[in-house]
Legacy VTK file of the C-alpha trace (Angstrom):
# vtk DataFile Version 3.0
C-alpha trace
ASCII
DATASET POLYDATA
POINTS 603 float
87.685 97.848 135.854
89.044 101.425 136.697
92.898 100.109 136.222
92.253 99.086 133.620
90.201 101.822 132.035
93.494 103.893 133.078
95.877 101.742 131.120
93.876 101.711 127.944
92.540 105.530 127.923
95.584 107.321 129.339
98.814 104.951 129.206
97.804 103.032 125.555
95.976 106.041 124.174
97.627 108.953 125.136
101.080 107.910 126.424
101.960 105.053 124.358
103.187 103.527 126.870
101.981 100.369 128.308
104.350 97.713 128.623
107.773 97.458 130.527
109.038 96.458 127.024
108.345 99.447 125.435
109.488 102.174 128.297
112.522 100.280 128.015
113.222 100.419 124.239
111.943 104.193 124.160
114.287 104.755 127.016
117.240 103.636 124.760
116.482 104.569 121.810
116.349 108.354 123.186
119.422 107.598 125.433
121.774 106.923 122.860
120.337 109.797 120.662
120.621 112.066 123.018
124.138 111.092 123.392
124.628 110.823 119.746
123.216 114.788 120.015
125.812 115.284 123.382
128.845 113.949 121.185
127.919 115.925 117.413
128.237 119.357 120.165
131.205 118.386 121.812
133.223 117.164 118.505
133.084 119.306 115.197
133.187 116.574 112.060
131.532 117.059 108.668
127.841 117.128 108.494
128.380 114.022 105.705
129.769 111.864 108.378
127.327 113.209 111.009
124.704 111.397 108.577
126.426 108.334 108.232
126.698 107.736 111.882
122.668 108.223 112.494
122.291 105.821 109.818
124.787 103.052 111.568
123.461 103.834 115.100
119.011 103.864 113.742
120.080 100.337 111.427
122.284 98.538 114.655
118.938 99.479 116.525
116.179 98.237 114.435
118.070 95.036 113.524
118.040 94.623 117.272
114.580 94.863 117.689
113.981 92.702 115.082
115.596 89.878 116.493
114.122 90.051 119.822
110.617 89.540 117.697
112.262 86.862 115.445
112.205 88.759 112.116
108.333 88.327 111.278
107.327 86.965 108.002
105.057 90.038 107.644
103.788 93.333 108.847
100.955 92.900 111.013
103.333 93.154 114.061
103.382 97.470 113.536
99.422 97.093 113.089
97.184 97.896 115.929
94.478 95.368 116.167
93.966 92.249 114.615
94.256 91.162 111.299
93.683 88.373 108.502
96.675 87.652 107.100
97.000 84.983 104.153
100.415 83.555 103.031
100.073 83.683 99.068
103.173 81.959 96.690
105.288 82.380 100.332
104.366 85.601 100.880
102.203 86.946 103.722
99.683 89.894 102.405
97.023 91.290 105.111
93.398 90.230 102.840
91.394 92.460 105.180
90.205 95.253 102.288
89.105 91.784 100.195
85.836 90.745 99.805
84.169 87.695 100.580
80.052 86.423 100.515
79.760 84.028 103.140
75.789 83.080 103.204
75.355 85.051 100.143
76.266 88.744 102.017
79.182 90.947 100.553
81.777 92.315 103.342
85.098 92.914 103.152
87.486 90.337 106.131
87.569 92.968 107.795
84.173 93.127 108.531
84.159 89.646 108.715
85.850 89.398 111.416
84.581 92.147 113.411
81.168 90.184 113.046
82.951 87.533 114.456
82.143 85.644 111.154
85.811 84.572 110.819
87.825 83.811 114.581
90.588 81.827 115.192
89.120 78.601 115.299
87.361 79.168 112.166
89.128 81.675 109.711
91.474 78.515 108.110
89.131 76.408 107.001
86.625 79.240 105.873
89.187 80.810 103.596
89.768 78.047 102.258
86.460 77.092 100.968
85.325 80.537 100.420
86.318 83.062 97.640
88.125 86.560 98.213
87.247 89.250 95.548
88.574 92.516 95.047
85.602 94.252 94.826
82.428 95.375 96.345
80.031 93.737 93.123
82.025 89.875 94.446
82.592 89.412 90.444
85.773 90.112 90.330
88.309 87.397 91.805
91.979 87.269 93.344
93.910 84.422 93.700
91.834 81.675 92.026
92.972 78.507 92.008
95.291 78.588 95.270
94.945 77.472 98.823
94.957 80.212 100.736
96.656 79.501 104.270
94.777 82.258 106.762
95.682 83.597 110.330
94.141 86.039 112.415
97.865 88.543 113.128
97.776 90.571 115.899
99.694 94.247 116.333
102.500 93.869 118.945
101.966 96.397 121.626
105.152 97.451 122.949
106.867 97.455 119.303
103.605 99.766 117.691
104.683 101.687 121.374
107.601 102.450 120.604
107.313 103.268 116.628
105.502 105.853 117.664
107.716 107.922 119.572
110.466 106.740 117.283
108.864 108.688 114.901
108.040 111.398 116.371
111.721 113.310 115.540
111.259 111.802 111.404
107.971 113.536 111.822
109.271 116.444 112.932
112.165 116.731 110.739
109.256 116.047 107.480
107.194 118.042 107.933
109.100 121.251 108.258
110.820 120.230 105.324
106.968 119.774 103.748
106.513 123.179 105.230
108.256 125.467 103.003
108.599 123.012 99.752
105.847 124.483 98.077
106.976 128.297 98.776
110.392 127.173 97.859
108.888 125.866 94.297
106.862 129.171 93.953
109.187 131.320 95.198
112.155 130.189 93.123
110.193 130.087 89.819
108.523 133.110 90.299
112.148 135.075 90.602
113.806 133.098 87.770
110.421 134.260 85.189
110.052 137.669 86.671
113.663 138.932 86.534
113.587 141.004 84.087
115.980 139.767 80.543
115.450 136.036 81.361
115.412 133.847 78.182
115.697 130.528 77.037
113.623 128.823 80.017
111.360 126.849 77.518
114.612 125.290 76.220
116.042 124.487 79.581
112.686 123.001 80.263
112.803 121.128 77.606
116.508 119.768 77.821
115.646 118.289 81.650
112.583 117.096 80.605
114.373 114.884 77.277
116.898 114.432 80.298
114.731 113.084 82.622
112.545 110.520 80.010
115.565 108.856 78.843
116.863 108.517 81.834
113.456 106.348 82.634
113.499 104.729 79.556
117.888 103.732 80.586
116.696 102.453 83.509
113.531 100.703 82.282
115.883 98.856 79.849
118.524 97.527 81.705
116.053 96.149 84.732
113.625 94.643 82.470
116.485 92.813 80.168
118.407 91.743 83.953
114.969 90.529 85.208
114.510 88.576 82.244
117.855 87.157 81.813
117.348 85.541 85.334
113.993 84.885 84.929
113.409 86.459 88.020
109.072 85.305 88.344
109.794 81.878 87.584
107.963 80.013 89.769
105.174 83.078 90.929
102.651 81.321 88.870
100.659 84.423 88.096
98.170 82.425 85.918
96.989 80.642 88.731
96.113 83.930 90.823
94.040 85.148 87.770
90.588 84.046 86.726
90.235 86.534 83.780
89.022 89.859 84.858
90.341 90.993 88.079
92.634 94.031 88.431
92.132 97.767 89.065
92.787 100.852 87.029
94.216 103.754 88.907
96.213 105.243 85.908
95.458 108.422 83.997
94.684 108.896 80.009
97.743 111.467 78.925
95.324 114.187 78.085
93.783 113.870 81.735
98.009 114.085 82.945
97.719 117.439 81.233
94.860 119.515 82.142
95.665 118.249 85.718
98.965 120.394 85.903
96.354 123.243 85.078
95.410 124.767 88.749
92.116 125.563 88.585
92.015 127.305 92.536
94.812 129.241 93.638
94.398 128.869 97.174
93.965 125.231 96.877
97.208 124.688 94.155
99.392 126.047 96.856
97.946 124.277 99.633
98.421 120.489 97.779
101.228 118.437 97.246
101.644 118.338 93.851
104.376 120.153 92.350
103.862 120.427 88.777
100.771 122.249 89.120
102.646 125.201 91.447
105.083 125.335 88.962
102.694 126.840 86.316
100.759 128.802 88.507
104.378 130.848 89.489
105.380 131.157 85.804
101.986 132.863 85.045
102.545 135.476 87.788
105.999 136.016 86.968
105.055 135.705 83.062
102.605 138.642 83.721
104.715 140.788 86.044
107.311 141.125 83.417
104.247 142.659 81.322
103.429 145.286 84.365
106.926 145.670 84.633
106.612 148.416 81.626
104.143 150.310 83.337
105.516 149.891 86.563
108.899 149.252 86.619
109.570 150.931 90.130
106.727 148.811 91.737
108.116 145.994 90.435
111.575 145.480 91.198
109.949 146.668 94.841
108.212 143.397 94.504
110.979 141.575 93.546
113.358 142.574 96.689
110.239 141.441 98.730
110.596 138.239 97.064
114.617 137.993 97.382
114.206 139.159 101.126
111.668 136.080 101.349
113.777 133.360 99.747
116.392 134.172 102.761
113.734 133.651 104.847
112.609 130.142 103.914
116.520 129.743 103.140
117.086 130.555 106.557
114.180 127.910 107.719
115.744 125.091 106.090
118.859 125.587 108.078
116.849 125.432 111.304
115.784 121.878 110.316
119.082 120.808 108.451
120.619 120.783 111.934
118.783 118.023 112.789
118.723 115.955 110.448
121.407 113.732 112.256
118.805 112.707 114.648
116.135 112.094 112.062
118.137 110.145 109.823
118.343 107.867 112.862
115.121 107.774 113.616
113.863 107.189 109.975
116.181 104.451 109.725
115.327 102.617 112.873
111.734 103.259 111.954
112.066 101.372 108.440
113.017 98.038 110.428
110.983 98.080 112.679
107.826 98.702 111.063
108.433 96.152 108.064
108.309 91.984 107.343
112.653 92.041 107.358
111.091 88.241 107.627
109.807 88.094 104.059
113.011 89.040 102.531
113.612 85.089 102.411
111.520 84.490 99.902
111.059 87.564 97.752
114.691 88.692 98.293
116.269 88.137 94.901
113.170 90.090 93.512
114.345 92.889 95.880
118.276 92.415 94.781
117.328 92.935 91.156
115.772 96.128 92.102
119.105 97.846 93.983
121.277 96.362 91.343
118.942 98.484 88.658
119.763 101.143 91.027
123.059 100.928 91.251
123.343 100.298 87.611
121.831 103.934 86.944
124.279 105.600 89.261
126.800 104.306 87.573
125.490 105.201 84.099
124.741 108.896 85.471
128.354 109.187 86.720
129.700 107.667 83.850
127.782 110.415 81.327
128.745 113.187 83.485
132.421 111.461 83.316
132.281 111.956 79.399
130.800 115.231 79.498
133.161 116.868 80.958
132.450 117.273 85.033
134.250 117.164 87.723
132.892 113.633 89.329
134.418 113.758 92.307
133.509 117.215 93.199
130.169 116.282 92.049
129.382 113.379 94.384
131.244 115.530 97.098
127.640 117.976 97.506
125.522 115.300 95.814
125.175 112.558 98.331
123.422 114.788 100.799
120.279 114.691 98.944
120.972 111.243 98.045
120.785 110.585 101.678
117.654 112.661 102.472
116.007 110.775 99.405
116.774 107.768 101.390
115.461 108.828 104.932
112.413 110.540 103.758
111.413 108.248 100.846
109.580 111.509 99.480
111.306 113.234 96.553
109.171 116.363 97.341
110.403 116.445 101.047
114.182 116.444 99.574
114.009 119.371 97.019
114.603 122.438 99.110
117.559 120.048 99.998
118.004 119.406 96.110
118.065 123.186 95.847
120.104 124.203 98.158
122.678 121.415 96.915
122.204 122.431 93.635
122.320 126.701 94.125
124.832 127.220 97.002
127.126 124.427 96.810
127.638 122.655 92.674
126.917 126.956 92.027
124.704 125.735 88.951
122.435 128.874 88.878
119.085 129.707 89.725
117.858 130.307 86.043
118.639 126.207 85.642
117.701 124.855 89.757
115.024 126.737 89.982
113.228 124.667 86.712
114.835 121.608 86.732
114.211 120.382 90.137
110.862 121.174 91.010
109.996 119.364 87.368
111.707 116.222 88.396
110.016 115.619 91.377
106.678 114.558 89.550
108.034 113.975 86.147
110.544 111.526 84.683
111.729 109.419 88.053
113.931 107.586 87.081
113.448 104.774 90.158
110.050 104.766 90.834
109.117 104.561 87.000
111.953 103.233 85.292
113.348 100.958 87.541
109.762 99.603 89.373
108.559 99.403 85.762
111.120 97.190 84.817
111.033 94.941 87.909
107.308 94.975 87.817
107.089 93.692 83.920
110.190 91.329 83.905
108.880 89.593 86.888
105.052 89.450 85.372
106.512 87.587 82.124
108.649 85.785 83.588
106.243 84.163 85.694
103.179 84.110 83.865
103.123 81.131 80.841
100.084 83.200 79.662
102.063 86.625 78.999
105.636 84.753 78.320
103.001 83.804 74.682
104.035 87.628 73.666
106.844 88.322 71.877
109.774 89.483 74.377
110.579 92.037 72.481
107.059 93.119 71.476
106.342 93.674 75.049
109.282 94.734 75.853
108.970 97.573 73.349
104.864 98.336 74.824
106.465 97.960 78.468
108.772 100.693 77.407
106.415 103.204 75.916
103.916 103.116 78.563
106.163 103.480 81.093
107.109 106.816 79.769
104.226 107.948 78.938
103.114 107.174 83.035
106.485 108.943 84.574
105.018 111.594 83.331
102.361 111.603 86.199
104.044 109.679 89.301
103.921 111.887 92.462
107.393 111.964 94.762
105.665 111.033 97.297
106.006 107.656 99.732
104.786 104.276 98.770
103.839 104.849 94.624
104.081 101.272 94.344
100.556 100.661 93.902
100.273 103.995 91.449
102.738 102.604 89.002
102.040 99.051 89.192
99.046 99.425 88.386
99.506 102.232 86.125
101.911 99.829 83.690
100.003 96.701 84.329
96.869 98.467 82.856
98.668 100.204 80.382
100.121 97.152 78.609
96.374 95.198 78.623
97.321 92.909 81.702
95.514 94.554 84.255
93.936 91.611 85.771
97.695 90.364 86.868
97.564 93.385 89.499
96.774 92.040 92.778
98.755 88.618 92.857
101.887 91.363 91.274
101.092 93.977 94.311
101.202 91.336 96.709
104.734 90.937 96.372
105.865 94.596 95.293
104.011 95.882 98.290
105.146 93.630 100.220
109.027 95.363 99.701
108.125 98.497 98.542
109.129 100.361 101.598
112.733 98.414 102.047
112.389 99.262 97.806
111.016 102.987 98.188
114.437 104.144 99.830
116.624 103.445 97.791
114.144 104.332 94.501
113.593 108.009 96.222
117.671 108.316 96.393
117.776 107.379 92.817
115.339 110.188 92.118
116.629 112.882 93.600
119.836 111.630 92.368
118.798 111.619 88.867
117.168 115.258 89.831
120.557 116.199 90.462
122.663 114.868 87.333
119.625 116.411 84.946
120.596 119.958 86.895
124.336 119.675 85.688
123.899 118.173 82.025
121.471 121.157 81.948
123.797 123.671 82.946
126.658 122.191 81.207
124.909 122.700 77.985
123.435 126.237 78.892
127.240 127.677 80.629
124.796 128.243 83.644
127.407 127.783 86.229
128.255 130.786 89.063
131.994 131.268 89.427
133.880 129.211 91.938
131.765 126.180 91.040
133.776 122.846 91.238
132.171 121.064 89.130
133.979 122.717 85.461
137.224 124.481 85.250
137.210 127.598 83.775
138.835 127.371 81.073
135.721 124.395 80.285
133.299 127.440 81.452
134.496 130.250 79.647
134.928 127.377 76.657
131.004 127.220 77.023
130.006 130.569 76.971
131.944 131.431 74.168
129.969 128.809 71.867
126.563 129.929 73.296
128.170 132.925 72.698
128.647 132.536 69.237
125.518 130.116 68.664
123.286 132.933 70.046
125.213 135.556 67.071
125.144 133.349 64.327
121.398 133.521 65.279
121.083 136.491 65.927
122.755 137.463 62.306
121.001 134.848 60.268
117.853 136.581 61.448
119.059 140.196 60.587
119.642 137.761 56.872
116.100 137.135 56.775
114.840 140.592 58.062
116.407 142.245 55.245
115.790 139.944 52.750
112.162 140.596 53.620
112.005 144.236 53.555
114.084 143.600 49.838
111.782 141.645 49.248
108.617 143.576 50.477
110.344 147.449 48.765
110.239 144.909 45.631
106.918 144.370 45.914
105.648 147.578 46.624
107.937 148.779 43.471
105.607 146.290 41.523
102.445 147.641 42.968
103.519 151.126 42.755
104.433 150.169 39.023
101.289 148.512 38.596
99.509 151.525 39.739
100.801 153.786 37.578
99.848 151.931 34.261
96.639 152.211 35.706
96.295 155.347 35.861
98.340 156.314 32.697
95.849 153.720 30.858
92.770 155.216 32.715
93.895 158.720 31.404
94.430 157.821 27.925
90.981 156.147 27.432
89.604 159.855 29.063
LINES 1 604
603 0 1 2 3 4 5 6 7 8 9 10 11 12 13 14 15 16 17 18 19 20 21 22 23 24 25 26 27 28 29 30 31 32 33 34 35 36 37 38 39 40 41 42 43 44 45 46 47 48 49 50 51 52 53 54 55 56 57 58 59 60 61 62 63 64 65 66 67 68 69 70 71 72 73 74 75 76 77 78 79 80 81 82 83 84 85 86 87 88 89 90 91 92 93 94 95 96 97 98 99 100 101 102 103 104 105 106 107 108 109 110 111 112 113 114 115 116 117 118 119 120 121 122 123 124 125 126 127 128 129 130 131 132 133 134 135 136 137 138 139 140 141 142 143 144 145 146 147 148 149 150 151 152 153 154 155 156 157 158 159 160 161 162 163 164 165 166 167 168 169 170 171 172 173 174 175 176 177 178 179 180 181 182 183 184 185 186 187 188 189 190 191 192 193 194 195 196 197 198 199 200 201 202 203 204 205 206 207 208 209 210 211 212 213 214 215 216 217 218 219 220 221 222 223 224 225 226 227 228 229 230 231 232 233 234 235 236 237 238 239 240 241 242 243 244 245 246 247 248 249 250 251 252 253 254 255 256 257 258 259 260 261 262 263 264 265 266 267 268 269 270 271 272 273 274 275 276 277 278 279 280 281 282 283 284 285 286 287 288 289 290 291 292 293 294 295 296 297 298 299 300 301 302 303 304 305 306 307 308 309 310 311 312 313 314 315 316 317 318 319 320 321 322 323 324 325 326 327 328 329 330 331 332 333 334 335 336 337 338 339 340 341 342 343 344 345 346 347 348 349 350 351 352 353 354 355 356 357 358 359 360 361 362 363 364 365 366 367 368 369 370 371 372 373 374 375 376 377 378 379 380 381 382 383 384 385 386 387 388 389 390 391 392 393 394 395 396 397 398 399 400 401 402 403 404 405 406 407 408 409 410 411 412 413 414 415 416 417 418 419 420 421 422 423 424 425 426 427 428 429 430 431 432 433 434 435 436 437 438 439 440 441 442 443 444 445 446 447 448 449 450 451 452 453 454 455 456 457 458 459 460 461 462 463 464 465 466 467 468 469 470 471 472 473 474 475 476 477 478 479 480 481 482 483 484 485 486 487 488 489 490 491 492 493 494 495 496 497 498 499 500 501 502 503 504 505 506 507 508 509 510 511 512 513 514 515 516 517 518 519 520 521 522 523 524 525 526 527 528 529 530 531 532 533 534 535 536 537 538 539 540 541 542 543 544 545 546 547 548 549 550 551 552 553 554 555 556 557 558 559 560 561 562 563 564 565 566 567 568 569 570 571 572 573 574 575 576 577 578 579 580 581 582 583 584 585 586 587 588 589 590 591 592 593 594 595 596 597 598 599 600 601 602
């Protein structure tokens, strides 16, 4: 009894090492990590190679562990305790949160398991005879017409304990990056807006938004038609899952999205993870500073000096965490594999493959556009790989933002005026893969997997899906696990929210594996948009490798010529207005004189 209590409270709950397998796995993993770190100290190699080596080691270690546990078809092995899983159309789905109604009492499957209503002896038979509901009212069915093959699955203790330890350095790194994300965004926007003589910020923002949304439209179009051509939903039979009224609504109306971007609480805005409200707050304070400067210029100069030093401090913290990035990447790749059902790829691998085809095509499209725009593509990719790898590893655009901004400013030599606006903006708006590729994949799977949906004209369905995706992309957050939000927003937006449960059963299973590629493409799209805006505005620092000095001079001269023409046009308009004013005043004076003359004559 005492030994059992010691094992549960100390070894399992506190130390998280209760089996010899977990001890061996942890020692091997950290032994490899220590050897890798020692090698990095002894051999000086480029940062990109350090990252790639860390990824390779993490990938191999994760695959070895998956081989040992024989590639399970569902991710139950990485979750504590027991849960009820069902095989639905070849994919294992955790149905613990669904509702059942045994003996007229509505309860979740998890509650039924806890109350021993469901046991290992009866779960299979009961699952076949009982309907699954997706709400507590038990009026919205899921998976109607399908035979549910359910089993009670248990987590593998040593895998769970290993993942806890392997995630330690990963979480330290991610938490450290997230720690400075909000300060970086706030300081960057404030510095740009509050700086004397800052103009054209609205124009830069408008161009960035246009590029990001066009990217989403292109990504959706490419992925949708590839999926439609290959009929990737064939055989999924979504119509059999739907009674006509199930689904969920997580999407927001466009006006709600807009007013949600306006901060309502100063402290809450800076303590949350949403980026666009921070941008708005920093811009408001920076704009107000420009007015205060007129009365107190010296005080505002001192404030700007403080902000500049704060920026230096935040960048120094960033560089501190970047030193452990190779080790963090190793941990991220390992846990990405050891917490997910790699075995599920046997049944849904084609959908994941098409998703990655869409991602690679978009990377190619962006590269081609840069090339046609006159950007040195080789020099661009020489620096763009860093945020790409960071996004792939962290699966979070927000966590990658400091690295993205550092790359744009210090390596690509793009001016703060562009970097400070475009990079933060692109973490919550126009995510090329999380919105464009993901939505294209969802809609093509639905259209080719449902006879009812396919009755709609394919071009009308495509246009509807495209418009919905562009609107939905305005409010998708740059955090891990966006499959639920995107799936719900798009399906409800096109009027097929009833298909949420069966569609999400597919995309929820591949979300972890797909999210790595999606986020990498999202942050690359951010760098792409910032580069195009900088190229169009001529906002590069001296020493940039992206454009030649001759190109930069030509761009600047063109901008100066446009500004001069605009100024001349404005002066001409002002002169014409003055002339009209003089003429009007002359007529008014003449009329007044005539009136006085008539009055005098009458007298």
